[in-house]
NUNUVEX-850419 format. One record per residue (C-alpha): residue in one letter; x, y, z. Coordinates in steps of 0.02 Angstrom, whole numbers, plus 32768, in hexadecimal, padded with zeros to 4 digits. Each point is the difference from the previous one (the first is absolute). Example, Ala and Ser with C-alpha at 12.3 -4.5 7.8 and 13.67 -1.06 7.14 Angstrom:
2
a82677F1F8186/s804580AC7FDF/
END
This chain:
364
mE8759844FC31/s808E7FF67F82/k7FF4805C7F55/k7FD87F947F67/s80967FD17F9D/p7FEF80467F4E/r80387F587FBB/k7F597FBD8016/g80297F5F805B/m80947FD27F8D/q80987FCA8057/r807480407F7B/l7FE7806F7F61/p80777FEA7F72/a807180A07FE9/e7FA480447F6A/k7F5F7FFE8064/l8046803E80A9/y805E80897FAB/a7F8080257F78/q7FEF80B98027/e80B880208000/l801E7FA17F56/k7F6A80647FB3/l804880AB803F/l80B37FD07FC3/s7FBA7FD47F52/k7F94809B7FF2/n8098806F8022/d80897F9A7FA6/q8030805E7F5C/l809C7F9A7FE6/p80117F807F6E/r7FC27F518031/p803F7F637FB5/d7F7C7F937F9B/n7F797FC08077/w8047804A8097/n7F84805F806F/l807E807C8041/s80A8804A7FC5/p80A07FAF804E/r801680A08068/a7F537FF58042/v800F7F48802B/v808E802F8067/d7FAD8091804D/y7F6D7F878030/i807A7F7F8052/m80728081805B/g7F71807F802A/t7FFD80B67FCC/t7F9580A38017/m7FA980417F61/k7FEF80AE7FCD/d7F5680138050/g80467FBE80A8/t7FBD7F4B7FF2/v80717F888055/i80277F567FB2/s802D7F8D8087/p80A57FA37FF6/k7FF87F457FE1/y80B67FDC800B/i8073805D8081/g80AF7FEE7FBC/n807C802E7F74/r7F9C80517F6F/r80887FD87F86/l7FD97F4F801C/i7F4F80127FCA/e803080707F68/i80757F717FC7/a7F6E7F838011/v7F8180707FA4/a8085801C7F7B/t801D7F4A7FEE/l7F427FE57FDD/t8006807B7F66/t807E7F857FAC/d7FFB7F547FC8/r80547FC0809C/a7F987FB88095/l8017803A80A9/l803E7F8F809C/l7FEC804880A8/t80667FA78078/g8039801780BE/v7FEA7FB380A2/p7F4F7FD7803A/g7F9D8090803A/t805580877F8A/a7F5680317FAE/k801E7FA27F5B/t7F4E7FC37FEF/w7FBF809E803D/v806080617F7C/s7FD77F877F70/e7F5080118026/h7FFF80C77FF5/l80687FFD7F6D/a7F897F957FAB/a7F6A805E8037/a804580AE7FCB/i80407FBB7F5D/s7F6D7F907FC5/g7F7680228068/t7FFF7F59804C/s80727F97806C/r7F987F697FFC/l805F7FA87F6B/l80637F9F807C/v80577F58800B/q80377FBC80AB/g80A07F917FF2/t80087F668060/a80587F5B7FF8/g7F577FBF7FAB/t7FE780887F86/h7FE17FAB7F55/e803280457F5E/d7F45802F7FC9/k800F80858084/l807880627F9E/l7FC87FCB7F4C/y7F487FB17FEA/g7F9A7F6C8031/w7F677FAF7FAF/n7F427FF1802F/y80087F427FF9/p7F487FE97FDA/v7FFD80737F70/l80A67FB97FBE/l7FBB7F4D800B/s7F6680357FA1/k803A806E7F81/g80BE7FEC7FF7/p808380858013/i7FAF80987FD5/r801480B48041/e7F637FF68072/a804C7F678059/l809A8065802F/v800E804280AD/p808080947FFF/s80768016808C/p801680B48056/v809A80107F96/m7FA67FE37F63/r7F7580778033/g8081807F801E/m80477FEB7F5A/e7F5380067FAA/e7FD780998066/g80A480617FF7/r800A7FF480C4/i807C7FEB808C/v80027F478041/r803F7FD580B3/i805A7F6A8030/e801B7FE380BD/e80897F958048/m80567FD67F5B/t80877F98804B/r7F7B7F958055/m7FD07FB47F56/p806E7F707FB4/f8082802B7F7C/e7FA17FBB7F6C/i7F68805D8030/q806080AA8012/d80557FE37F53/s7F577FF37FA2/l800080C48008/i809E800F7F9D/t7FB27FFC7F51/i7F78807A8049/l80878078803B/s80707FEF7F6E/e7F847FFC7F6B/r7F7080538056/s7F8E7F7D7FC4/l7FB67F54803E/p7FFC7F727F7F/i7F5A7F978003/p80377F667F9C/e7F597FA7801D/l7FA0808C7FA4/n808F80287F8F/e800880B2802F/e80558072807E/c7FC9808C8077/s806880A17FE6/a801A807A8083/l7FAC80A97FF8/n806880A28031/g7FF3800C80BC/f801A7F46802B/n80867FDA8079/i80267F9E809E/i802D802F80AA/a80437F658066/t80317FFA80B2/a80807F97805C/n803D7FEF80B1/d80BE7FFE801D/r7FE67F7A8081/d7FB37F907F6F/k80B47FF57FAD/g802B7F4B7FDF/i7F4F7FC47FF8/h7FDB801C7F47/e807080857FC2/m7FE080537F5D/s80647FBF7F6A/g808080767FB5/a7F97800A7F5F/l7F6480408066/q806080718071/r803C805B7F5D/r7F54802D7FD4/f7FDD805980A9/n804680A38045/i801D7FE080BE/v7FD5807B807E/v80307FDE80B6/l7F8C8048807B/p8064801F80A8/l7FC77FFA80B3/p7FE480B7804E/e80A48051802E/s7FC5805780A0/v7F7F7FEE808A/d7FA4809A7FC9/e7FE97FC07F4C/e7FC37F56803E/l7F908058807D/n7FB0806B7F72/i7FE07F5B7F99/v7FAD7FAB808C/l7F9180968025/e7FD1800E7F49/r7FCB7F417FFF/l7FA27FF680A1/s7F4A7FAB7FE7/p7F8780777FC6/d7F6E7FB08052/l8052800080A8/l802A80B67FEB/i7F4C80277FD8/q7FCC7FB4809F/l80868066805B/n7FC0809B7F9D/k80A47FFA7FAB/k805D8045809E/i80A27FBE8025/g804D806D808D/k80B180428019/n80127F7B8093/s7FC57F717F93/i807880357F71/e808C7FFB807F/e7FD07F4D802D/i80037FCD7F45/r80A380537FF1/k80467F908086/v7FC17F657FA8/v805080397F61/t80A1801B805D/i80027F578047/f7FEA7FAC7F57/k8083806A7FA9/e80827FE2808B/l7FE47F3F7FFF/r7FFF80077F3F/d809B806C7FFA/g80597FA38091/q802E80A8805A/t7FAC807F8062/i7FCF80A17FB0/d808680678049/k807F7F797FBC/k80497FF480AB/s7FCE7F418021/s80097F6E7F93/l7F697F7F8003/k7FE17F557FCA/k7F907FF97F61/v7F5B7F978002/n800C7F7F7F70/s7F4F80267FCA/t7FCB80897F8F/i7FBE80968061/s7FC8807F7F7F/t7F9880967FF3/a7F647F907FDC/e80117FB080B0/i800680A38057/i7F6280367FA9/a7FB07F5C8032/v8033801580BB/v7FBE80B98002/n7F5A7FD27FA7/n7FE87F728080/g80228085807F/l7F8080767FC1/a7F817F6C7FFC/m80247FDA80B6/c7FEA80B5803A/t7F6D800C7F9E/h7F9B7F668032/f80567FE380A7/g803A80A5803D/d7FD080BA800D/g803280297F4C/t80AC8037802F/l80907FA97FBA/k80717FC3808F/t809F7FA08026/e7F9D7F62802C/h7F9E7FFB7F5D/l80A280027F9C/a806B7F958069/s7F857F747FFD/s80277FE17F55/l80BA80208000/e80447F50802C/g7F997FA47F7D/a803A80757F70/i80B17FF6803A/v80227F568037/k7FC97F8B7F72/n807E7F81801F/r801D7FD880BF/e80AE7FB87FDD/t804A808A7FA0/d7F97809E8038/e7FDA7FE880BC/a80AA801E803F/p802680947FA4/w7F568049802F/r800E7FDB80B7/e80B280547FFF/y7FB580987FB4/i7F7E80088086/e807F7FF9808E/l809380667FB0/v7F9A80867FA5/i7F4A80138026/k801D7FE880C9/k808580927FFB/r7F9880867F9C/k7FB38092804F/d7F437FFD7FEB/w7FFD7F4A7FB6/g7FD87FAF80B0/a7F537FD27FCC/y80457F9E7F6C/f807D7FA88072/e7F7F7FD3807F/y7F837FB67F7E/l808F7FA67F98/s80537FB6809C/r7F6F7FA48047/
END
């Protein structure tokens, strides 16, 4: 019988709850100055994101594996009056980093606006409780604050996902907030002024350029940090291993053997080579697939493989469990992705020593 998950049936806890013990330990041992309404000092926030070992030997797990300087720049930005925009191709942990930054700084990552083509202005400003509005008129009790307004009132970090998915005119409603640090409420003849600690972390995918690009006026109010794809197979492998499904690992008694790790390494290698358009040894050029094949897709493939070996295997992660999800993750558009993928199978996988099981499965 599998061990019971510590998450008590919840599919996903927010970062501030999932890593509550780490945040508590860092806060207790943090002797550095903290900006107003920050739960941790800027240095402790970076240590929480990047991971560290405390003086008593307690290990703080890394939440982001990459360039520490990028996270330092992001945290430093949030101590100023400029907002932060995390950008990069899909799957570079923009959402993940923004959630953990908000959790470490404000103690909550739940002040969130999801940007879509249908996002209305009231999601960034405020709305109204219409029954109260109709019966009592425009009074404060009838006003419904947006996550942005709540963040201003409480001095907390607000997250805006997929900024460039929102129409221009909706995006630009943030200009006054970011410039004046206040939100006018003309219906009540008053304004909401931001407390210290308020700021915005927005994310945007490079692939979304041309959909609803931010105006120059709005861009000037953000400091832009580009999160890159992992540079090496080892770095990407470490990211994948850190992000495996905790529930599935519990069912496997948290054991991922060396052979299974090598199988995962092969999957990482496949994605990186198709993404870069060349083999790892740089001896052969390859056709790139047109679709985005990011670290997020690798994590999905491996988690699906874990599910397969847990529920339909003997608990050991094997080639067949991983290979079963590969084509679906890589070939998202048959017209542009099928040919490069088939060519890669014939020219690379087929010729590699110890990759015979992958070739046999994928060439069916």
